[in-house]
C-alpha positions in Angstrom: -40.8 8.8 104.8 -42.7 10.5 102.0 -41.1 13.8 102.9 -37.5 12.3 102.5 -38.5 10.9 99.0 -39.8 14.3 97.9 -36.7 16.1 99.0 -34.5 13.5 97.3 -36.4 14.0 94.0 -36.3 17.8 94.2 -32.5 17.6 94.8 -32.1 15.4 91.6 -34.3 17.8 89.6 -32.1 20.8 90.7 -29.0 18.9 89.8 -30.2 18.0 86.2 -31.3 21.6 85.7 -27.8 22.8 86.5 -26.3 20.4 84.2 -28.4 21.3 81.3 -27.7 25.0 81.9 -24.0 24.3 82.0 -24.2 22.2 78.7 -26.2 25.0 77.0 -23.6 27.5 77.9 -20.9 25.2 76.3 -22.9 24.3 73.1 -24.0 27.8 72.0 -20.3 29.1 71.6 -19.5 26.0 69.6 -22.4 26.4 67.3 -21.5 30.1 66.9 -17.9 29.2 66.1 -19.1 26.7 63.4 -21.4 29.2 61.8 -18.6 31.8 61.7 -16.1 29.3 60.1 -18.5 28.2 57.5 -19.1 31.8 56.6 -15.4 32.4 56.2 -15.1 29.5 54.0 -17.9 30.5 51.7 -16.5 34.0 51.5 -13.2 32.7 49.9 -13.0 33.4 46.1 -13.6 30.3 44.0 -10.4 29.1 42.1 -10.8 29.3 38.3 -10.8 25.8 36.6 -8.9 25.3 33.2 -10.5 23.1 30.6 -8.2 20.4 29.2 -6.7 20.8 25.8 -6.0 18.0 23.3 -2.4 17.8 21.8 -2.7 17.8 18.0 -0.8 18.5 14.8 -2.4 20.3 11.9 -2.0 20.3 8.1 -3.5 22.2 5.0 -5.3 20.6 2.1 -3.6 20.4 -1.2 -5.2 20.3 -4.7 -4.5 17.6 -7.3 -5.8 14.4 -8.8 -6.1 10.9 -7.3 -6.7 8.1 -9.9 -9.3 5.4 -9.4 -7.4 2.2 -10.3 -8.7 -1.2 -11.4 -6.4 -4.0 -10.3 -5.9 -7.0 -12.5 -3.4 -9.8 -12.9 -0.8 -10.1 -15.4 2.0 -12.6 -16.5 5.1 -12.2 -18.4 5.4 -14.1 -21.7 7.8 -14.3 -24.6 6.0 -14.3 -28.0 9.2 -15.3 -29.8 10.9 -18.5 -28.6 13.4 -19.3 -31.2 14.5 -22.8 -31.7 18.1 -23.3 -32.9 18.2 -26.4 -35.0 21.0 -28.4 -36.7 21.2 -27.6 -40.5 22.9 -31.1 -41.1 23.6 -34.5 -39.9 26.9 -34.3 -38.1 28.9 -34.1 -34.8 28.9 -31.2 -32.4 32.5 -29.9 -32.2 32.0 -26.7 -30.3 29.5 -25.4 -27.7 29.9 -21.7 -26.8 26.8 -21.4 -24.6 25.4 -22.6 -21.3 21.9 -22.6 -19.9 20.6 -19.1 -19.0 23.4 -17.3 -21.0 22.6 -13.9 -22.5 23.5 -13.8 -26.1 23.5 -11.1 -28.9 22.6 -11.4 -32.4 25.4 -12.8 -34.3 27.1 -14.5 -31.4 28.6 -18.0 -32.3 26.6 -20.7 -30.6 27.6 -24.1 -32.1 30.0 -25.6 -34.7 28.8 -28.8 -36.4 31.1 -31.1 -38.7 29.9 -33.4 -41.3 30.3 -37.2 -40.5 32.8 -37.7 -43.3 35.0 -34.8 -42.2 34.8 -35.6 -38.6 36.0 -39.2 -39.2 38.7 -38.1 -41.5 40.1 -35.6 -38.8 40.0 -38.1 -36.2 41.8 -40.8 -38.2 44.4 -38.5 -39.7 44.9 -36.2 -36.7 45.0 -33.2 -39.0 44.6 -29.8 -37.5 42.9 -28.6 -40.7 39.3 -29.1 -40.0 36.9 -29.4 -42.9 33.2 -29.6 -43.3 32.5 -27.2 -40.2 29.1 -25.5 -40.1 28.9 -22.6 -37.7 25.5 -21.6 -36.1 25.0 -18.0 -35.0 22.4 -16.6 -32.7 19.6 -15.0 -34.9 18.3 -12.6 -32.2 19.2 -11.0 -28.8 18.0 -13.2 -26.0 18.5 -15.8 -23.3 19.3 -19.4 -23.7 16.7 -21.9 -22.5 16.3 -25.6 -23.0 19.9 -26.3 -23.8 19.8 -29.8 -25.4 23.2 -30.2 -26.8 25.8 -29.5 -24.3 28.8 -31.7 -25.1 31.3 -32.0 -27.9 31.2 -35.1 -30.0 27.5 -35.6 -29.8 25.9 -36.7 -33.1 22.8 -34.8 -34.1 20.4 -35.2 -37.0 19.3 -32.5 -39.4 16.4 -30.6 -37.8 17.3 -31.6 -34.2 16.6 -28.7 -31.7 20.1 -27.9 -30.1 18.7 -25.1 -27.9 15.9 -22.5 -27.6 16.3 -18.6 -27.3 13.8 -16.3 -25.7 14.1 -13.1 -27.8 14.4 -10.2 -25.5 12.6 -7.7 -27.7 9.4 -9.9 -27.6 8.8 -9.7 -23.9 5.1 -8.9 -23.3 2.6 -8.9 -20.5 -0.5 -11.0 -20.7 -3.2 -9.4 -18.7 -6.4 -11.2 -17.6 -9.2 -8.6 -18.0 -12.7 -9.1 -16.7 -15.3 -8.6 -19.5 -16.7 -5.5 -17.7 -13.3 -3.8 -17.8 -12.4 -4.3 -21.5 -13.2 -0.7 -22.4 -10.4 0.5 -20.2 -7.7 -1.7 -21.8 -8.0 -0.7 -25.5 -4.9 -0.4 -27.7 -2.8 2.6 -26.7 -4.1 2.7 -23.1 -1.3 3.1 -20.4 -1.2 1.0 -17.2 1.0 0.6 -14.2 2.7 -2.8 -13.7 3.8 -3.7 -10.1 6.4 -6.4 -10.0 6.8 -8.9 -7.1 9.5 -6.7 -5.5 7.0 -3.7 -5.6 9.1 -2.0 -8.4 6.7 -0.1 -10.7 7.2 0.2 -14.4 4.9 1.5 -17.3 2.9 -0.6 -19.6 0.9 0.0 -22.8 -1.8 -2.2 -24.0 -1.3 -3.3 -27.6 -3.9 -6.0 -28.7 -6.7 -8.2 -27.4 -6.3 -11.9 -28.0 -9.3 -14.0 -29.1 -9.1 -16.1 -26.0 -11.2 -16.2 -22.9 -10.7 -18.1 -19.6 -13.8 -20.3 -19.2 -13.7 -20.4 -15.4 -12.8 -16.8 -14.6 -14.4 -15.2 -17.6 -11.5 -13.0 -18.4 -10.1 -11.9 -21.7 -6.3 -12.1 -22.4 -5.0 -8.6 -23.5 -1.3 -8.0 -24.3 0.8 -5.1 -23.1 4.2 -3.9 -23.8 6.6 -3.1 -20.9 8.6 0.1 -20.9 11.9 -1.5 -19.8 15.1 -2.9 -21.1 15.7 -5.4 -18.3 15.3 -9.1 -18.4 12.2 -10.8 -16.7 11.6 -14.5 -16.5 8.7 -16.0 -18.2 5.5 -16.6 -16.2 6.2 -14.1 -13.6 3.0 -12.9 -11.9 2.4 -9.1 -11.6 -0.3 -6.7 -10.5 -1.7 -4.4 -13.4 -3.5 -1.0 -12.4 -5.5 0.8 -14.9 -6.9 4.2 -14.2 -10.7 4.3 -15.0 -11.6 7.9 -13.9 -11.6 11.1 -15.8 -8.7 13.3 -14.8 -9.8 16.2 -12.5 -8.6 18.5 -9.9 -9.9 18.2 -6.4 -9.1 19.0 -2.7 -6.8 16.3 -1.2 -6.3 15.6 2.5 -4.0 13.1 4.3 -6.2 10.1 5.2 -5.2 10.6 8.8 -7.4 13.7 8.7 -10.5 11.7 8.0 -12.9 10.4 10.7 -16.0 8.3 10.1 -18.8 6.4 12.0 -18.9 2.7 12.7 -20.8 2.0 9.5 -18.6 4.3 7.5 -21.7 6.1 6.2 -20.6 9.6 7.4 -17.2 11.2 7.2 -15.8 14.4 8.8 -12.7 16.4 9.4 -11.8 18.7 12.3 -11.2 22.2 11.1 -9.6 24.9 13.2 -11.6 28.1 13.6 -8.8 29.8 15.8 -5.5 28.8 17.4 -7.2 26.9 20.2 -10.6 25.6 18.9 -11.4 22.9 16.2 -15.0 22.1 15.0 -16.3 19.1 13.3 -17.1 19.6 9.5 -18.9 16.7 7.6 -17.5 16.2 4.1 -18.2 14.2 0.9 -15.2 12.1 -0.3 -14.2 11.0 -3.6 -11.2 8.8 -4.8 -8.8 7.4 -2.3 -5.3 5.9 -2.0 -3.6 4.3 0.9 -2.5 7.6 2.2 -4.7 10.3 0.7 -8.4 11.1 0.0 -10.3 13.5 -2.1 -12.6 15.9 -0.4 -15.3 16.8 -3.0 -17.3 19.1 -0.7 -17.5 21.5 1.0 -14.9 23.9 -0.6 -12.5 25.1 1.9 -10.1 28.1 1.6 -6.5 27.5 0.8 -5.3 28.6 4.3 -7.5 26.5 6.3 -5.9 24.2 8.9 -7.2 20.8 9.8 -6.2 18.4 12.6 -3.9 15.7 11.1 -2.9 13.7 14.2 -5.0 13.5 17.4 -8.5 14.0 16.0 -9.8 10.5 16.9 -12.7 10.6 19.4 -13.0 14.4 19.5 -16.3 16.0 19.9 -18.0 18.5 17.7 -16.2 21.6 19.3 -12.9 21.0 21.2 -10.1 22.9 22.7 -6.7 22.1 21.2 -3.1 22.7 21.7 -1.2 22.7 18.3 2.1 20.8 19.0 3.9 20.7 15.5 2.1 22.6 12.7 2.8 21.0 9.4 2.1 23.2 6.5 
C-alpha cells in the first residue's frame, strides 16, 4: 500500500517538473521580446517640443506733455440783466417780442400811448395815432420774464415790461477750493466742459469777495471764448492745469501693467522679434488714455507690447500680430 502511494507521488512530481520546464521555455522568449521592444522604443529620437507664443500688438513711445488738471464746478451767469420799464403811464399798443426771443440793440420792443391820446383815438376812430412812445432794446440779448404780452394793457411809469439777458455779459462762476486759488488768478486759462461734452476755452478774470460757508469755496469769474448762447445756471466742469509744462515719454495706458496694490508699474519691452522682457518704470501725469514714463529713458525705436501684455511673466515668447508704429 505504501509502495503504491510512493509511486503516485513520484508520478505527480515528474508531471509538475515537466510543466515548469514547459512554462520556462514559453516565458523566456516573451521576456526577451519585451526587452527588445523597449530598447527599440528608447532608441527612437525624441520629438522636439515648441514653446507656446503669446499673440501681441506693439507700439512705440512718443514724446510730449500731459497736463495735470484740477477739476472744479462752474455755473453760467449773466451779470447784466436789463429791466425794460415803462417811461410813462399809458396803454401798451404794440408788443414785438415773445418769451425767449433773441433781440439786437435798437430793435423795437414796445409802443406805449398816453392815456389821453389812447382815449381820443378810440373815441374818434382816427388813424393818426398821437402820444406814442417807442421802446427799443438797449443791448443785444435774450428776452426773459416777459410781463407785458398783450395790447391794451395799462401800465404805470416804472413798471417792468420785460427783462433782457445781455449776451456780452455771459460769465462762468467757478467754485474754487481755497487751496487752489493760486491756480485761478486773473489771466489764467482753463478748459470748460459743457453737459454735452463740448469743450470751450475760458479765462479767469476776477475773484469775488464771497465764500460758500458749507463747501469753503471761493467764487471766481471766468470769461467764455464763445459767441453762442447758453442758458443761465448751466452746470459745467472746469479744468485747470496745475503742472509746469515739460516734455516726457508718453505711452498708451494699455502698455502699463501694475500689481494689485498699484505700488509697482512695468511695461513689456521687446528685446528681439520674438521675446519681451519686463521693465519696471516710474510714471508721472496721466489721462484716460495716456501716461507719462519718467524713468528709465528708452530709445526712440524701442517697441513695447500694447495689447496682450496682461499676466505675462518676466521673459516671454511673443508673436507680433499687427505692429503699430
